[in-house]
C-alpha positions in Angstrom: 0.0 0.0 0.0 1.2 3.5 -0.8 2.4 5.8 2.0 -0.2 8.0 3.5 -3.1 5.8 2.4 -5.2 4.1 5.1 -4.7 0.3 4.8 -7.4 -2.2 5.7 -6.5 -4.9 8.2 -9.3 -7.1 6.8 -11.3 -7.1 3.6 -14.6 -9.0 3.1 -15.5 -9.2 -0.5 -18.8 -10.6 -1.8 -20.0 -11.6 -5.2 -22.5 -13.9 -6.8 -19.5 -15.2 -8.7 -17.2 -16.2 -5.8 -16.5 -19.9 -6.4 -19.3 -19.7 -9.1 -18.0 -19.4 -12.6 -20.8 -17.7 -14.6 -19.3 -14.6 -16.1 -16.5 -12.0 -16.3 -16.7 -11.0 -12.7 -15.4 -14.4 -11.8 -12.3 -13.6 -13.8 -12.0 -10.2 -12.2 -12.1 -11.5 -8.6 -10.2 -14.8 -9.2 -7.3 -13.1 -11.0 -7.0 -10.3 -8.5 -7.1 -12.6 -5.5 -3.5 -13.5 -5.6 -2.3 -9.9 -5.5 -4.4 -9.1 -2.4 -3.5 -12.4 -0.8 0.2 -11.5 -1.2 -0.4 -8.1 0.3 -2.5 -9.3 3.3 -2.3 -13.1 3.6 -5.6 -14.7 4.8 -7.1 -11.3 5.7 -8.9 -11.1 2.4 -12.0 -13.2 2.8 -14.4 -13.9 -0.2 -18.1 -14.7 0.4 -20.1 -16.5 -2.3 -23.4 -18.4 -2.6 -23.5 -22.1 -1.7 -25.3 -23.8 -4.5 -23.6 -27.2 -4.0 -24.7 -28.1 -0.5 -23.5 -31.7 -0.1 -22.1 -31.9 -3.6 -18.5 -31.1 -4.4 -17.9 -27.5 -5.8 -15.2 -27.6 -8.4 -13.9 -24.2 -7.4 -13.9 -24.7 -3.6 -11.9 -26.9 -1.2 -13.5 -27.1 2.3 -11.2 -26.7 5.3 -12.9 -27.5 8.6 -10.0 -26.0 10.7 -10.6 -22.5 9.4 -12.6 -20.3 11.8 -13.9 -23.5 13.4 -15.0 -21.7 16.6 -16.8 -19.0 14.8 -18.5 -21.7 12.6 -20.1 -23.2 15.7 -21.4 -19.8 16.8 -22.7 -19.1 13.3 -24.5 -22.4 13.2 -26.0 -21.8 16.6 -27.3 -18.5 15.2 -28.9 -20.3 12.2 -26.1 -19.3 9.7 -25.3 -22.3 7.4 -21.8 -21.8 6.0 -18.9 -23.8 4.6 -15.4 -22.4 5.0 -12.4 -23.3 2.9 -10.2 -22.1 0.0 -11.1 -20.8 -3.4 -9.1 -23.1 -5.7 -7.4 -20.3 -7.7 -3.9 -18.7 -7.6 -3.3 -17.5 -4.1 -5.9 -19.9 -2.6 -7.7 -17.2 -0.6 -10.2 -18.1 2.2 -13.7 -18.4 0.9 -17.0 -18.7 2.8 -20.0 -20.2 0.9 -23.3 -19.3 2.5 -26.7 -21.1 2.2 -29.2 -18.3 1.7 -32.4 -20.4 1.2 -33.5 -20.1 4.9 -34.1 -16.4 4.4 -36.8 -16.6 1.7 -39.4 -17.0 4.4 -38.3 -13.6 5.9 -38.3 -12.0 2.4 -41.2 -9.6 3.0 -39.7 -8.5 6.4 -36.3 -7.9 4.8 -37.8 -5.9 1.9 -39.8 -3.8 4.3 -36.7 -3.0 6.3 -34.9 -2.1 3.0 -37.7 0.3 2.0 -38.0 1.9 5.4 -34.3 2.5 5.8 -33.1 3.1 2.2 -36.2 3.6 0.0 -35.4 0.5 -2.1 -38.4 -0.5 -4.2 -38.6 -4.3 -4.1 -42.3 -4.4 -5.1 -41.6 -5.1 -8.8 -39.1 -7.9 -8.0 -39.0 -10.9 -10.4 -36.6 -13.6 -11.6 -33.2 -13.5 -10.0 -33.8 -10.4 -7.8 -35.2 -12.5 -4.9 -32.4 -15.1 -5.0 -29.6 -12.4 -5.2 -31.2 -10.4 -2.4 -31.4 -13.3 0.0 -27.8 -14.2 -0.7 -26.8 -10.6 -0.2 -28.7 -10.4 3.1 -27.1 -13.7 4.3 -23.7 -12.2 3.4 -24.4 -9.2 5.6 -25.2 -11.6 8.5 -22.0 -13.5 7.9 -19.8 -10.3 8.0 -21.7 -9.1 11.1 -21.2 -12.4 12.9 -17.5 -12.7 11.9 -16.8 -9.2 12.9 -18.4 -9.5 16.3 -16.8 -12.9 17.0 -13.3 -12.5 15.6 -12.4 -8.9 14.7 -14.1 -7.0 17.5 -12.2 -8.8 20.3 -8.9 -8.0 18.6 -9.8 -4.4 18.4 -8.5 -1.9 21.0 -8.9 1.8 21.2 -7.5 4.2 20.2 -6.5 2.2 17.0 -9.3 -0.2 16.1 -8.7 -2.7 13.2 -9.7 -1.2 9.9 -12.2 -3.4 7.9 -13.5 -3.1 4.3 -16.7 -4.7 3.0 -16.6 -4.8 -0.9 -19.8 -5.6 -2.7 -19.8 -6.4 -6.4 -22.9 -5.6 -8.6 -26.5 -4.9 -7.6 -26.8 -8.5 -6.4 -24.7 -7.7 -3.4 -26.2 -4.3 -2.7 -28.5 -5.3 0.1 -25.6 -6.7 2.1 -23.7 -3.4 1.7 -26.7 -1.5 3.0 -27.1 -3.9 5.9 -23.5 -3.4 6.9 -23.7 0.4 6.4 -26.7 0.3 8.9 -25.5 -2.2 11.4 -21.7 -1.9 11.4 -20.9 1.8 10.6 -17.3 1.2 11.7 -16.8 -0.9 8.5 -15.9 1.0 5.3 -18.1 0.0 2.4 -17.1 -0.2 -1.3 -19.5 -0.9 -4.1 -18.5 -1.8 -7.6 -21.0 -1.8 -10.5 -19.4 -3.7 -13.3 -22.2 -2.6 -15.7 -25.3 -0.7 -14.7 -28.3 -2.9 -14.9 -30.3 -0.2 -16.7 -27.5 0.7 -19.2 -27.2 -3.0 -20.1 -31.0 -3.2 -20.5 -31.2 -0.1 -22.7 -28.4 -1.5 -25.0 -29.9 -5.0 -25.0 -33.3 -3.7 -26.0 -32.0 -2.1 -29.2 -32.2 1.4 -27.9 -29.4 3.9 -28.7 -27.5 4.3 -25.4 -24.7 6.6 -26.1 -26.0 9.5 -28.2 -29.0 9.9 -25.8 -27.2 9.1 -22.5 -27.5 12.7 -21.4 -31.2 12.6 -22.0 -32.1 9.3 -20.3 -33.6 9.4 -16.8 -32.6 6.1 -15.0 -35.7 5.9 -12.9 -38.0 6.5 -15.8 -36.2 3.9 -18.0 -36.3 1.4 -15.2 -40.1 1.7 -15.2 -40.3 1.4 -19.0 -38.0 -1.7 -19.2 -39.4 -3.4 -16.1 -36.2 -3.0 -14.2 -37.4 -1.0 -11.2 -36.2 -3.3 -8.4 -32.7 -4.0 -9.7 -32.2 -0.3 -10.6 -33.5 0.8 -7.2 -31.1 -1.4 -5.1 -28.2 -0.5 -7.4 -28.9 3.2 -7.1 -29.5 3.3 -3.4 -26.3 1.3 -2.8 -24.3 3.7 -4.9 -25.7 6.6 -3.0 -25.1 5.2 0.5 -21.8 3.3 0.4 -18.6 5.0 1.4 -16.9 4.5 -1.9 -18.7 4.0 -5.2 -16.7 2.5 -8.1 -16.9 1.1 -11.6 -14.5 -0.5 -14.0 -14.0 2.1 -16.8 -14.5 5.7 -17.8 -17.3 4.7 -20.2 -19.3 3.1 -17.4 -18.5 6.0 -15.1 -20.5 8.3 -17.4 -23.3 5.8 -17.4 -23.3 5.8 -13.6 -23.5 9.6 -13.4 -26.4 9.8 -15.9 -28.4 6.8 -14.9 -27.7 6.4 -11.2 -27.3 10.1 -10.5 -24.1 9.5 -8.6 -20.5 10.1 -9.8 -18.1 7.3 -9.0 -15.3 8.0 -6.5 -12.7 5.8 -8.3 -12.5 3.9 -11.5 -11.1 0.4 -10.9 -9.9 -1.0 -14.3 -9.8 -4.8 -14.5 -6.3 -6.2 -14.4 -4.9 -9.5 -15.4 -2.9 -12.3 -13.8 -0.5 -13.8 -16.3 0.6 -16.7 -14.1 -1.3 -19.2 -16.3 0.1 -17.9 -19.6 2.5 -20.7 -20.7 6.2 -19.9 -21.1 8.7 -20.3 -24.0 8.6 -23.9 -25.5 5.4 -24.8 -23.7 3.7 -21.8 -25.3 4.7 -22.9 -28.8 3.7 -26.5 -28.1 0.3 -25.5 -26.7 -0.4 -23.1 -29.6 0.4 -25.8 -32.2 -1.8 -28.3 -30.4 -4.7 -25.8 -30.3 -4.3 -25.0 -34.0 -4.2 -28.7 -34.8 -7.3 -29.4 -32.9 -9.3 -26.5 -34.3 -8.4 -27.5 -37.8 -9.3 -31.1 -37.1 -12.7 -30.1 -35.9 -13.3 -27.8 -38.9 -12.1 -30.3 -41.4 -14.2 -33.1 -40.0 -17.3 -30.9 -40.0 -16.7 -29.3 -43.4 -15.2 -32.2 -45.2 -12.3 -30.0 -46.1 -8.5 -30.1 -45.9 -7.7 -26.7 -44.4 -4.0 -26.5 -43.7 -1.9 -24.7 -41.1 -1.6 -21.6 -43.4 -5.4 -21.0 -42.7 -6.0 -17.8 -40.8 -7.9 -18.7 -37.6 -10.0 -15.9 -36.1 -12.7 -16.0 -33.4 -15.0 -14.0 -31.2 -16.2 -15.1 -27.7 -17.9 -14.1 -24.6 -21.5 -14.1 -23.3 -24.3 -14.7 -25.8 -25.4 -11.1 -26.0 -26.0 -10.9 -29.8 -25.9 -7.1 -30.1 -24.1 -6.0 -27.0 -21.1 -8.2 -27.7 -21.1 -7.4 -31.4 -21.7 -11.0 -32.5 -24.0 -9.6 -35.2 -21.3 -7.4 -36.6 -18.8 -10.3 -36.5 -21.1 -12.4 -38.7 -21.7 -9.3 -41.0 -17.9 -8.8 -41.3 -17.2 -12.4 -42.2 -20.0 -12.4 -44.8 -18.4 -9.3 -46.4 -15.0 -10.9 -46.2 -16.3 -13.7 -48.4 -16.2 -11.4 -51.4 -13.1 -9.4 -50.5 -10.5 -9.5 -53.2 -7.7 -8.4 -50.8 -8.0 -11.6 -48.8 -4.8 -13.6 -49.1 -5.6 -16.7 -47.0 -8.5 -19.0 -46.2 -10.2 -17.8 -43.1 -11.6 -20.1 -40.4 -13.8 -18.1 -38.1 -15.1 -19.5 -34.8 -18.0 -18.0 -32.7 -17.3 -19.3 -29.2 -20.4 -18.2 -27.2 -22.4 -20.6 -25.0 -25.9 -21.1 -26.5 -28.7 -23.4 -25.4 -26.7 -26.5 -26.0 -28.5 -29.9 -26.4 -25.6 -32.2 -27.0 -22.3 -32.6 -29.0 -22.9 -33.9 -32.5 -22.5 -37.6 -32.7 -21.7 -37.6 -36.4 -18.9 -35.1 -35.8 -17.6 -37.1 -32.8 -17.5 -40.3 -35.0 -15.5 -38.5 -37.7 -13.0 -37.0 -35.1 -12.4 -40.5 -33.7 -11.6 -41.8 -37.2 -8.0 -40.7 -38.0 -9.0 -40.2 -41.7 -12.2 -38.3 -40.8 -10.2 -35.6 -38.9 -8.0 -35.0 -41.9 -11.1 -34.0 -44.0 -11.7 -34.6 -47.7 -15.0 -36.4 -47.3 -18.4 -34.7 -47.9 -19.4 -32.1 -45.4 -21.7 -33.0 -42.5 -25.3 -31.8 -42.5 -25.5 -28.2 -41.2 -21.7 -27.7 -41.4 -21.8 -24.4 -39.4 -22.2 -25.8 -35.8 -20.4 -28.3 -33.6 -23.2 -29.0 -31.0 -26.9 -29.4 -31.6 -29.0 -26.7 -29.9 -32.4 -26.9 -28.3 -33.5 -23.9 -30.3 -31.9 -24.5 -33.7 -34.7 -22.7 -35.6 -34.7 -19.6 -33.3 -30.9 -19.2 -32.7 -29.6 -15.7 -33.6 -26.3 -16.8 -35.0 -27.7 -19.6 -37.2 -30.6 -17.3 -38.2 -28.3 -14.6 -39.4 -26.0 -17.0 -41.3 -29.1 -18.5 -43.0 -30.3 -15.1 -43.9 -27.0 -14.3 -45.6 -26.9 -17.8 -47.2 -23.6 -18.6 -45.4 -23.4 -22.4 -45.6 -19.6 -23.0 -45.6 -19.6 -24.2 -49.2 -16.4 -25.7 -50.5 -15.5 -22.7 -52.6 -16.0 -20.2 -49.8 -12.7 -18.7 -48.6 -14.3 -17.8 -45.3 -15.8 -20.6 -43.2 -17.8 -19.6 -40.0 -18.3 -22.3 -37.3 -20.5 -21.8 -34.2 -19.0 -23.5 -31.1 -22.0 -22.9 -28.7 -20.6 -24.3 -25.4 -18.5 -23.5 -22.5 -15.0 -24.5 -23.3 -14.2 -26.3 -20.1 -12.2 -29.1 -21.6 -15.1 -31.5 -21.5 -17.5 -30.3 -24.2 -17.3 -33.5 -26.2 -15.9 -32.0 -29.5 -12.9 -29.6 -28.9 -12.2 -30.9 -25.4 -9.8 -28.1 -24.6 -10.2 -25.2 -22.2 -10.9 -21.7 -23.4 -7.4 -20.5 -22.5 -5.8 -23.4 -24.5 -8.1 -22.7 -27.5 -7.4 -18.9 -27.5 -3.7 -19.7 -28.0 -4.5 -21.2 -31.4 -6.0 -18.0 -32.9 -4.2 -15.7 -35.3 -6.6 -12.9 -34.6 -9.5 -12.3 -32.1 -12.4 -10.0 -32.8 -14.6 -8.3 -30.1 -16.6 -5.5 -31.8 -18.7 -4.8 -28.7 -21.5 -2.3 -28.5 -21.9 -2.5 -24.7 -18.8 -3.6 -22.9 -17.9 -1.9 -19.6 -14.4 -3.3 -19.6 -13.8 -6.3 -21.8 -11.8 -9.2 -20.5 -11.8 -11.2 -23.7 -9.5 -8.8 -25.7 -7.2 -8.5 -22.7 -7.0 -12.3 -22.3 -6.3 -12.5 -26.1 -3.3 -10.1 -26.0 -1.9 -11.8 -22.9 -1.6 -14.9 -25.1 0.1 -12.7 -27.8 -2.9 -12.9 -30.0 -3.6 -9.5 -31.7 -7.2 -8.4 -31.5 -9.8 -6.0 -32.8 -12.1 -4.2 -30.3 -14.0 -0.9 -30.2 -14.0 2.3 -28.2 -17.3 1.4 -26.7 -15.3 -1.2 -24.6 -13.5 0.1 -21.5 -10.5 -1.9 -22.5 -10.5 -0.3 -26.0 -10.5 3.2 -24.4 -7.7 2.2 -22.1 -5.6 0.8 -25.0 -6.1 4.1 -26.8 -5.0 6.0 -23.7 -1.8 4.0 -23.6 -1.0 4.5 -27.3 -2.1 8.2 -27.1 -4.2 7.6 -30.3 -6.4 5.0 -31.8 -4.8 1.5 -31.7 -3.9 -0.1 -35.1 -3.4 -3.8 -35.7 0.4 -3.3 -35.8 0.2 -2.2 -32.2 -1.4 -5.5 -31.2 -4.9 -4.0 -30.7 -7.0 -2.4 -33.4 -9.6 -0.1 -31.8 -12.5 0.8 -34.0 -14.6 3.9 -33.4 -18.1 2.6 -32.8 -21.3 4.7 -32.3 -25.1 3.9 -31.9 -25.4 4.1 -35.7 -22.2 3.1 -37.6 -22.7 -0.7 -37.6 -22.0 -1.0 -41.3 -18.7 1.0 -41.1 -17.5 -1.2 -38.1 -18.2 -4.4 -40.2 -16.2 -2.9 -43.1 -13.3 -2.0 -40.9 -13.2 -5.5 -39.4 -13.3 -7.0 -42.9 -10.5 -4.7 -44.1 -8.3 -5.4 -41.0 -8.6 -9.2 -41.4 -7.8 -8.8 -45.1 -4.8 -6.6 -44.3 -3.6 -9.1 -41.6 -3.9 -12.0 -44.1 -1.3 -10.2 -46.3 1.2 -9.5 -43.6 4.7 -11.1 -43.7 5.7 -13.4 -40.9 8.1 -10.7 -39.6 5.2 -8.2 -39.4 3.0 -10.8 -37.7 5.7 -11.5 -35.1 6.1 -7.8 -34.3 2.3 -7.5 -34.0 2.2 -10.5 -31.6 5.1 -9.1 -29.6 3.3 -5.7 -29.2 0.1 -7.4 -28.1 2.1 -9.3 -25.3 3.8 -6.1 -24.3 0.6 -4.1 -23.9 -1.0 -6.9 -21.7 1.9 -6.4 -19.2 0.7 -2.9 -18.6 -2.7 -4.3 -17.5 -1.4 -6.7 -14.8 -3.0 -6.5 -11.4 0.4 -5.3 -10.1 -0.2 -2.1 -12.2 -3.9 -1.7 -11.4 -4.1 -2.6 -7.6 -3.2 1.0 -6.7 -6.7 2.1 -7.8 -8.2 -0.4 -5.2 -5.8 1.1 -2.6 -7.4 4.5 -3.3 -10.9 3.1 -2.9 -10.1 1.4 0.4 -8.6 4.6 1.7 -11.7 6.7 0.8 -14.0 4.1 2.5 -11.9 3.8 5.6 -11.6 7.6 6.1 -15.4 7.9 5.9 -15.8 5.0 8.4 -13.4 6.6 10.8 -15.4 9.8 10.6 -18.4 8.0 12.0 -16.5 6.6 15.1 
């Protein structure tokens, strides 16, 4: 910690994604954990939801010796918790809490929330109740732990300094509970994307040109988001330090939540799992080989190693993540005369997967089938059958454009609609191993508060294309002092509410340009990508968290 800044003795951090891998926040927390654990060993404690009960959680290792005495007290008070280690670099302490017992008190909890903070839970539906009960349970866990373990250690005039850090609206209720019951704890709240901003963008409304004119409360009513917006806004207004992950989302917070952020906390990266030297080359070659095998078996082709492999990935938000623009760009690339190589384009976003294709599995098990050369399989655009084949956005758009991966097509687009966890039944490699095999990654996001996927790509020395509507794209531009070009390792495209067609053209032109680069130019491009990623390591970005903790602790001290 920097000199002069107040330093926490303990940090409690809660998120729906602690030991629960469902989205980008898991990556934020799990990659940052080691840096915090090194700074304050076993005094950073993560709290997440316990979905597994008696089943084994793949991201959690129980340790019954940790806080054993407190656990007995907690159980006596009706708190059902499991304590152990989050199985990530740094192995920080994690507490998983069972929040189901609190549903029967739901109305009482929501009444308290309304009376104390004016939070409107009347319009709650879907995941609001589940998240709120978890958040409430988290508040009880922190209160109990503080009273049993930290309070006895505290002596005046220098009490222990404690931070409670809540991530996203799902953890807002817990932050407000602690704000009310334990004013000596400094509270930090991070919104990784405003619920109402994401909803405006996801509902095909122009977000950016009209941001100044939107009223968050009014839009919440129009989009049926009143309860989520209400808890998010009141948490932002009442915590000691309100934060978000990029300048672009900071503007959104000011306009839609009526509260400027105190600090921007950009998302860093932990490169400990990026393979080194000869292992890197071996893994990259293995990934390319596997991707080509899958494509050749599906297409009945014999695409060689000189094929340009590109991909997009992330959550299946068709417009927000720019998946529509990616398909558009690949369609235009089909007719581009400047294209110097065959292109194999993967769309790696989890859809409503039914099962891996048996016909594709059979071909991949046959040594000759994986080489290609036979006739293409039926529907040679997808690796796994979906439950909603006729209503899927990716397949629908490809069908509309008559993109059927014909033999003469120089651009082949394949939808890989599953989590790449190494057990998908077709590729059978993890996402990080697959990313290594790409020549170029493309993330033309319309709504992207930060953007981990491009940062992960460049960490693996894969150049990428992104937009200035992604926090990461804006950050890359700030490092370059101008708009990034593909030679820099990151091409940043200017994107607005209305220039979809120009963005698709710029992606097409950049891929065509990349296909004509010499090996020396590609190597320089890859080197620059890797160098840029080093400027986004957590060791570089943790200073912003130190500022946030300092702000929160000073406000907490002012209440004592």
